ROROGU-448804 format. One line per field, with one value per residue (C-alpha): residue number from 1; x, y, z; residue in one letter. Coordinates in Angstrom, 2 decimals. Layout:
<rs>
num = NUM,...
u = X,...
v = Y,...
w = Z,...
residuo = a,...
</rs>
This chain:
<rs>
num = 1,2,3,4,5,6,7,8,9,10,11,12,13,14,15,16,17,18,19,20,21,22,23,24,25,26,27,28,29,30,31,32,33,34,35,36,37,38,39,40,41,42,43,44,45,46,47,48,49,50,51,52,53,54,55,56,57,58,59,60,61,62,63,64,65,66,67,68,69,70,71,72,73,74,75,76,77,78,79,80,81,82,83,84,85,86,87,88,89,90,91,92,93,94,95,96,97,98,99,100,101,102,103,104,105,106,107,108,109,110,111,112,113,114,115,116,117,118,119,120,121,122,123,124,125,126,127,128,129,130,131,132,133,134,135,136,137,138,139,140,141,142,143,144,145,146,147,148,149,150,151,152,153,154,155,156,157,158,159,160,161,162,163,164,165,166,167,168,169,170,171,172,173,174,175,176,177,178,179,180,181,182,183,184,185,186,187,188,189,190,191,192,193,194,195,196,197,198,199,200,201,202,203,204,205,206,207,208,209,210,211,212,213,214,215,216,217,218,219,220,221,222,223,224,225,226,227,228,229,230,231,232,233,234,235,236,237,238,239,240,241,242,243,244,245,246,247,248,249,250,251,252,253,254,255,256,257,258,259,260,261,262,263,264,265,266,267,268,269,270,271,272,273,274,275,276,277,278,279,280,281,282,283,284,285,286,287,288,289,290,291,292,293,294,295,296,297,298,299,300,301,302,303,304,305,306,307,308,309,310,311,312,313,314,315,316,317,318,319,320,321,322,323,324,325,326,327,328,329,330,331,332,333,334,335,336,337,338,339,340,341,342,343,344,345,346,347,348,349,350,351,352,353,354,355,356,357,358,359,360,361,362,363,364,365,366,367,368,369,370,371,372,373,374,375,376,377,378,379,380,381,382,383,384,385,386,387,388,389,390,391,392,393,394,395,396,397,398,399,400,401,402,403,404,405,406,407,408,409,410,411,412,413,414,415,416,417,418,419,420,421,422,423,424,425,426,427,428,429,430,431,432,433,434,435,436,437,438,439,440,441,442,443,444,445,446,447,448,449,450,451,452,453,454,455,456,457,458,459,460,461,462,463,464,465,466,467,468,469,470,471,472,473,474,475,476,477,478,479,480,481,482,483,484,485,486,487,488,489,490,491,492,493,494,495,496,497
u = 63.47,59.86,58.08,56.85,59.20,59.69,62.06,60.80,63.24,61.17,61.62,65.41,66.54,70.12,70.91,73.01,75.77,75.79,76.02,79.38,80.92,82.66,86.23,88.70,87.09,83.62,82.30,81.49,77.95,77.36,78.77,76.38,73.40,73.90,74.61,71.75,68.50,66.41,64.43,64.06,60.32,60.82,63.38,61.16,58.65,61.14,60.06,63.06,61.98,61.97,65.24,66.89,65.88,67.18,70.54,70.61,70.20,72.87,75.51,75.27,75.58,78.84,80.24,79.22,80.91,84.13,84.28,83.15,85.82,88.44,87.88,87.60,90.87,92.56,91.53,92.15,95.56,93.74,92.05,95.07,96.98,94.75,94.93,98.65,100.16,102.61,103.86,104.00,105.97,108.10,106.93,108.47,108.41,106.80,106.89,103.10,102.66,105.07,103.22,99.94,101.55,103.15,99.72,98.88,102.28,101.66,98.05,99.30,101.44,98.96,95.90,94.49,90.67,88.75,85.98,87.81,91.07,89.26,88.06,91.57,92.97,90.29,91.34,95.05,94.57,92.56,95.57,97.76,95.48,95.57,99.37,99.62,99.05,102.47,104.37,107.11,108.43,108.26,109.85,107.50,104.45,105.61,105.97,102.48,100.94,102.73,101.34,97.89,98.04,99.05,96.18,93.52,94.48,92.12,88.92,87.95,88.60,87.03,83.85,83.62,83.74,81.31,78.80,78.88,78.29,74.92,73.22,72.52,74.25,71.37,70.93,74.61,74.81,72.70,74.39,77.82,76.51,75.21,78.52,80.41,78.36,80.61,82.99,80.54,79.35,82.98,83.61,80.69,81.45,85.16,84.60,82.58,85.08,87.97,86.08,85.36,88.91,90.35,88.87,91.07,93.40,95.71,99.26,100.75,98.10,96.93,93.61,94.89,96.41,93.15,91.34,93.62,93.24,89.45,89.16,91.52,89.40,86.21,87.98,89.11,85.50,84.32,87.09,85.95,82.36,83.42,85.17,82.12,79.35,80.49,80.47,82.95,80.12,76.36,77.20,78.73,75.93,74.53,71.58,70.23,68.45,69.43,66.33,67.20,70.77,69.52,67.08,69.76,72.31,69.77,68.89,72.47,73.44,72.30,75.52,77.65,80.51,80.60,80.61,83.66,86.42,89.75,91.72,94.30,94.47,97.56,95.84,93.15,95.85,97.46,94.06,93.87,97.11,95.93,92.37,91.83,88.81,90.95,93.43,90.64,88.99,92.31,92.75,89.19,90.24,93.55,92.13,89.35,91.35,94.03,91.36,89.93,93.44,93.79,90.31,90.54,94.04,94.02,90.49,90.67,94.06,92.76,89.76,91.98,94.12,91.02,91.60,89.47,90.57,91.30,88.03,85.96,87.90,87.00,83.32,83.30,84.64,81.47,79.29,81.80,80.37,76.84,77.94,79.69,76.61,74.22,76.30,76.97,73.33,71.94,74.39,73.79,70.01,70.20,72.19,69.69,66.85,68.48,71.84,74.00,76.98,79.09,76.55,76.31,80.09,80.16,77.37,79.18,82.32,80.46,80.25,83.83,84.98,83.05,84.47,88.02,87.55,86.21,89.11,91.66,90.44,88.14,89.62,91.20,88.80,85.70,85.56,82.02,83.00,86.15,84.19,81.62,84.49,85.81,82.33,81.53,84.78,83.57,81.12,84.16,83.81,80.90,83.13,84.92,81.85,80.64,83.96,84.14,80.57,81.18,84.14,82.16,79.50,81.82,84.74,84.11,86.26,87.36,91.10,90.51,88.04,90.28,93.30,91.32,89.80,93.23,94.61,91.74,92.59,96.22,95.00,93.15,96.35,98.42,95.98,96.02,99.83,99.79,97.21,99.02,102.32,100.78,100.20,103.70,104.80,106.31,102.83,101.28,98.89,96.94,98.23,97.16,98.87,96.91,93.64,94.26,95.01,91.51,90.01,92.05,91.55,87.79,87.59,89.78,87.55,84.49,86.33,87.61,84.16,82.93,85.91,85.13,81.45,82.45,84.73,81.96,79.54,82.00,82.76,79.06,78.40,81.14,79.81,76.28,77.55,79.40,76.28,75.87,72.79,73.71,72.11,69.76,70.70,67.20,68.02,71.33,71.81,73.31,76.65,76.75,75.96,78.86,81.67,84.19,84.73,86.05,84.06,86.38,85.97,82.18,80.56,77.19,78.58,77.56,79.03,76.81,77.46
v = 123.59,123.85,121.51,118.16,118.49,115.42,114.71,114.32,112.53,109.53,110.34,109.91,106.60,105.52,103.59,100.43,102.28,105.06,102.54,101.44,104.91,104.30,105.55,106.85,110.26,109.02,110.07,107.19,108.56,107.64,104.16,103.70,104.96,102.59,99.58,100.05,98.22,101.23,102.65,106.38,105.96,104.50,107.10,109.95,109.13,109.88,112.90,115.24,117.06,113.81,112.71,116.07,115.96,112.40,113.48,116.56,114.52,111.99,114.31,117.83,116.95,115.05,117.86,120.35,118.30,118.12,121.85,122.73,120.64,121.71,125.37,124.78,122.82,125.48,128.43,126.58,128.26,131.62,130.69,128.99,132.28,133.84,130.69,130.86,128.93,131.75,131.83,128.05,127.51,130.67,132.17,135.58,138.24,136.89,133.23,133.08,134.73,132.26,129.31,130.63,131.03,127.55,125.92,127.58,126.94,123.24,123.71,125.08,122.05,119.28,119.64,116.21,115.99,112.73,111.71,108.73,110.63,113.43,111.04,109.67,113.16,114.21,111.26,112.15,115.83,114.81,112.85,115.88,118.22,115.90,115.66,119.47,119.18,117.53,120.43,121.86,124.87,126.91,124.20,121.41,123.67,124.72,121.07,120.26,123.15,122.12,118.58,119.98,122.13,119.14,116.98,119.73,120.75,118.31,119.62,122.55,120.90,117.65,119.29,121.46,118.40,116.45,119.33,119.82,116.10,115.96,119.23,121.51,124.88,126.77,124.10,124.12,127.61,126.98,123.59,125.21,127.74,125.04,123.26,126.54,127.76,125.39,128.36,130.57,127.83,126.93,130.58,130.56,127.20,127.95,130.89,128.74,125.88,128.24,129.83,126.41,125.09,128.27,127.03,123.92,124.39,121.39,122.88,119.84,119.77,123.30,124.26,124.71,121.22,119.66,121.59,120.22,116.63,116.91,118.49,115.89,113.00,114.53,115.05,111.41,110.30,112.58,111.24,107.67,108.72,110.43,107.30,105.17,107.55,109.88,108.22,109.29,110.01,109.44,106.25,104.78,105.90,102.91,104.92,105.47,102.88,102.31,104.23,107.19,107.25,107.29,110.11,112.13,111.76,112.93,115.84,117.12,116.55,120.12,121.29,119.90,119.58,115.78,113.49,111.19,110.63,109.22,109.99,112.74,114.98,117.15,119.53,120.25,121.14,123.48,125.04,125.87,127.79,129.76,130.44,134.04,133.03,130.68,133.40,135.86,133.25,132.60,136.34,136.45,133.77,135.37,138.81,137.94,135.11,137.67,139.33,136.11,134.91,137.90,137.50,133.76,133.84,137.09,138.27,137.01,138.70,141.97,141.92,141.14,144.17,146.34,145.69,142.59,139.53,136.34,134.57,137.64,138.12,134.54,135.17,138.53,136.80,134.68,137.26,137.02,133.57,134.96,137.43,134.63,132.39,135.18,136.44,132.90,131.81,135.08,134.96,131.26,131.49,134.80,133.14,130.27,132.71,135.40,134.00,137.18,135.69,138.74,141.10,139.03,138.96,142.75,143.01,141.00,143.09,146.22,145.28,144.04,147.42,149.24,146.87,147.36,151.14,150.99,148.79,151.06,154.54,154.34,155.91,153.40,154.37,153.51,149.80,149.40,150.78,148.64,145.51,146.34,146.54,143.11,141.62,143.22,142.04,138.46,138.95,138.21,134.54,134.25,135.13,131.77,129.55,131.96,131.70,127.92,127.53,129.98,127.88,124.63,126.06,127.45,125.03,121.82,118.79,116.51,117.21,120.93,120.97,119.04,121.17,124.41,123.59,122.70,126.00,127.86,126.27,127.18,130.74,130.54,129.35,132.13,134.76,133.19,133.39,137.05,138.05,136.83,138.29,141.77,141.11,141.92,142.17,145.62,146.97,145.87,146.60,148.38,146.40,149.18,147.69,144.45,146.33,148.46,145.23,144.04,147.26,147.24,143.57,143.84,146.77,144.94,141.83,143.87,145.34,141.98,140.40,143.05,142.31,138.57,139.27,141.43,138.68,136.06,138.47,139.12,135.43,134.51,137.41,136.20,132.63,133.80,135.85,132.89,131.97,128.62,128.34,126.56,123.15,122.64,119.84,118.43,117.95,116.18,112.44,110.93,110.48,114.20,115.21,113.22,113.95,115.24,118.45,121.57,124.79,126.05,122.94,122.75,125.27,124.81,125.81,129.20,130.77,131.75,134.89
w = 55.82,56.92,59.29,58.03,55.10,52.95,50.14,46.61,44.39,43.47,39.81,40.04,38.63,38.10,34.96,35.11,33.21,35.78,38.60,37.19,37.45,40.74,40.71,43.28,42.81,43.70,47.08,49.43,49.69,46.06,46.59,49.48,47.48,44.56,46.78,49.21,48.58,49.62,46.74,46.13,46.62,50.10,51.16,49.99,52.75,55.55,57.60,57.60,60.75,62.72,61.12,61.84,65.50,65.80,64.39,66.60,69.78,68.76,67.26,68.69,72.43,71.98,69.79,72.45,75.17,73.16,72.53,76.05,77.74,75.20,76.01,79.75,79.77,77.65,79.83,83.08,82.88,82.97,86.24,87.74,87.38,90.04,92.18,92.91,89.99,89.15,92.72,93.19,89.96,90.33,87.04,86.41,83.68,80.49,81.58,81.89,78.49,76.88,78.44,77.03,73.62,73.64,73.57,70.26,68.68,69.22,68.06,64.73,63.88,64.72,62.48,61.45,61.44,61.92,64.35,65.91,65.83,67.63,70.36,70.88,71.18,73.68,75.84,75.51,76.29,79.36,80.58,79.84,81.81,84.81,84.57,84.64,88.39,88.62,87.04,89.24,87.34,84.13,81.95,83.00,82.69,79.22,78.16,79.45,77.51,74.30,74.52,75.33,72.19,70.05,71.30,71.13,67.59,65.88,67.43,65.20,61.80,62.99,64.26,61.14,58.87,61.06,61.16,57.40,56.71,58.45,57.52,54.58,54.45,56.06,58.73,59.67,61.21,64.34,64.87,64.71,67.23,69.57,69.96,70.02,73.00,74.92,75.04,76.93,79.25,80.00,80.88,83.31,84.90,84.83,87.14,89.54,89.37,90.04,92.94,94.44,94.15,95.63,98.90,98.88,101.85,101.51,101.47,99.72,96.99,96.23,94.66,91.11,91.17,92.34,89.60,86.85,88.08,88.20,84.76,83.33,84.60,83.17,79.82,79.66,80.16,77.33,75.10,75.63,74.93,71.70,70.45,71.19,70.10,67.32,63.85,61.18,58.73,58.25,56.37,59.55,61.88,63.77,65.07,61.53,59.41,55.78,54.71,56.94,55.66,52.08,52.81,54.60,51.79,49.22,51.49,52.00,48.35,47.73,49.42,46.56,49.03,49.49,52.53,52.48,49.93,51.12,47.97,48.43,45.36,44.94,42.53,45.11,47.63,45.09,44.49,48.18,47.97,44.92,46.06,47.29,49.40,51.52,52.41,53.15,55.41,57.17,57.72,59.09,61.56,62.58,63.34,65.82,67.41,68.30,70.42,71.81,72.66,74.97,76.43,77.13,78.64,80.56,81.34,84.93,85.35,83.89,86.24,89.23,88.36,88.83,92.55,93.15,95.13,93.11,94.08,93.20,89.95,88.94,89.66,87.86,84.76,84.51,82.66,79.81,79.13,78.95,76.27,74.35,74.43,73.45,70.51,69.22,69.31,67.91,64.98,64.31,64.22,62.37,59.60,59.51,58.90,56.75,55.54,55.21,57.04,56.25,57.85,61.02,61.24,61.02,63.59,66.26,65.74,66.88,70.59,70.36,69.05,71.78,74.42,73.16,73.29,76.86,78.00,76.32,77.17,80.20,83.37,85.74,88.50,86.45,87.27,85.93,82.52,82.41,83.31,80.63,78.14,79.17,78.81,75.44,73.89,74.40,71.53,69.33,70.30,67.81,64.87,64.76,64.22,61.52,59.66,60.07,58.80,55.94,54.84,55.22,52.89,50.23,50.00,48.04,47.22,50.08,49.90,49.54,52.43,54.81,53.94,54.18,57.56,58.92,57.61,59.26,62.59,62.02,61.44,64.75,66.40,64.82,66.03,69.47,69.45,68.43,71.04,74.18,72.98,73.16,76.87,78.17,81.79,81.20,80.35,83.65,85.23,82.46,79.43,77.05,73.91,74.36,74.79,71.69,69.79,70.68,69.32,66.09,65.23,65.69,63.30,60.78,61.04,60.08,57.11,55.86,56.06,53.62,51.35,51.31,50.66,47.68,46.37,46.47,44.85,42.02,41.40,41.30,38.92,36.56,36.64,35.93,32.97,31.45,29.49,31.23,33.41,36.65,36.84,39.77,42.15,41.66,37.96,38.60,38.72,41.86,40.08,39.26,42.83,44.29,41.84,44.43,42.47,44.14,44.18,41.41,39.24,39.54,37.15,38.92,42.32,43.68,46.79,49.72,51.69
residuo = x,x,x,x,x,x,x,x,x,x,x,x,x,x,x,x,x,x,x,x,x,x,x,x,x,x,x,x,x,x,x,x,x,x,x,x,x,x,x,x,x,x,x,x,x,x,x,x,x,x,x,x,x,x,x,x,x,x,x,x,x,x,x,x,x,x,x,x,x,x,x,x,x,x,x,x,x,x,x,x,x,x,x,x,x,x,x,x,x,x,x,x,x,x,x,x,x,x,x,x,x,x,x,x,x,x,x,x,x,x,x,x,x,x,x,x,x,x,x,x,x,x,x,x,x,x,x,x,x,x,x,x,x,x,x,x,x,x,x,x,x,x,x,x,x,x,x,x,x,x,x,x,x,x,x,x,x,x,x,x,x,x,x,x,x,x,x,x,x,x,x,x,x,x,x,x,x,x,x,x,x,x,x,x,x,x,x,x,x,x,x,x,x,x,x,x,x,x,x,x,x,x,x,x,x,x,x,x,x,x,x,x,x,x,x,x,x,x,x,x,x,x,x,x,x,x,x,x,x,x,x,x,x,x,x,x,x,x,x,x,x,x,x,x,x,x,x,x,x,x,x,x,x,x,x,x,x,x,x,x,x,x,x,x,x,x,x,x,x,x,x,x,x,x,x,x,x,x,x,x,x,x,x,x,x,x,x,x,x,x,x,x,x,x,x,x,x,x,x,x,x,x,x,x,x,x,x,x,x,x,x,x,x,x,x,x,x,x,x,x,x,x,x,x,x,x,x,x,x,x,x,x,x,x,x,x,x,x,x,x,x,x,x,x,x,x,x,x,x,x,x,x,x,x,x,x,x,x,x,x,x,x,x,x,x,x,x,x,x,x,x,x,x,x,x,x,x,x,x,x,x,x,x,x,x,x,x,x,x,x,x,x,x,x,x,x,x,x,x,x,x,x,x,x,x,x,x,x,x,x,x,x,x,x,x,x,x,x,x,x,x,x,x,x,x,x,x,x,x,x,x,x,x,x,x,x,x,x,x,x,x,x,x,x,x,x,x,x,x,x,x,x,x,x,x,x,x,x,x,x,x,x,x,x,x,x,x,x,x,x,x,x,x,x,x,x,x,x,x,x,x,x,x,x,x,x,x,x,x,x,x,x,x,x,x,x,x
</rs>
């Protein structure tokens, strides 16, 4: 949208008969629009630039905080490994790998998205992180990581739904990128935090324990803030006036993906299982998350095995966050300007492929080349927000969307289970199989993005050849815009790529 943009729908008028068409299938946005006393003429005078900035400042920071602290809490295990956790808890063989995997097993089985549910889970995982300081051995650490995975599972589907409720498809990409930069910033601050807590000299309460307690307390505070600040939908937003809500709902109606509908539809769930795009999107989530699972859990360990001391290894891991931030923001704003999600996904795989090759085949003595490989692989972090946003743009129908986003997060969890399991103790200190996994999965991600692009192109071509001209959203009545149809059921829906 251009600056000083205003909506023009003053000509839209709902008939009394249309106002009666409220059923269980009707989106709550439509119910709000026909019950509000704000006229279309009044709402059309809302400045969208001002409204968008207002929403950005109220919604994006809390989403960023949630994802930032989620990632920092998750990878705190990565940093604690170089702070003496393995020694203190007598972890041997693949114990550390199994603990890293346990988080994602729990993550897979606990996908329930909702803003308030998200806030409650942020609070609970904060308590879990703090309690990790009390672990005494492998079993108690494993239990803590399982509970952490259960509580953190809601974050990705919840933030995906929230982001898609407030913005049009083209506006979503940079917002997804903003909250996803929490990954890179957590990598940077995680290195500093680890370095600082490694200077704790209390023998009865070691540095890694103090780190977990501190992070847990910060997480609890963010959880309380999420519950109080983040609304479940634009309709519930206390910081928006009735006029602004009306203007926003008309603005995002172009998505044809709905806002809120609580009715669970079995046929929409079955459609998920039979929809090729969903399985291609899940595969696009599994492949890069296999790489990121290795990077997030073991990068500090890999760097330490180059011969650096634990504090220096933590600091040398910080540039990984810079790469994550840069790739995420470049891809997000690139999609906003040019669309072409598939091309940006391929583009960010290139540094990942190069990084995987450097890690796998560079001589052991070339520490600079090996470090460059570790850093470049972090470009893979940008793939997840692209896939989430691609799904948010192309999956319609509330039941189908909720189910699909949960499945995507399960795909992320599966990939994150596969990745750490390639990092076996018998392969130390080089861990060549894990490094080759990074290389292979990045190449496969690029290939599958082209396959999904081709699928969308083919489906749109078939719909355009059907002889029915797709109806413009501007020509639809409000009832037609909020019908809670899936992308398969809606003949006017066209996929973006």
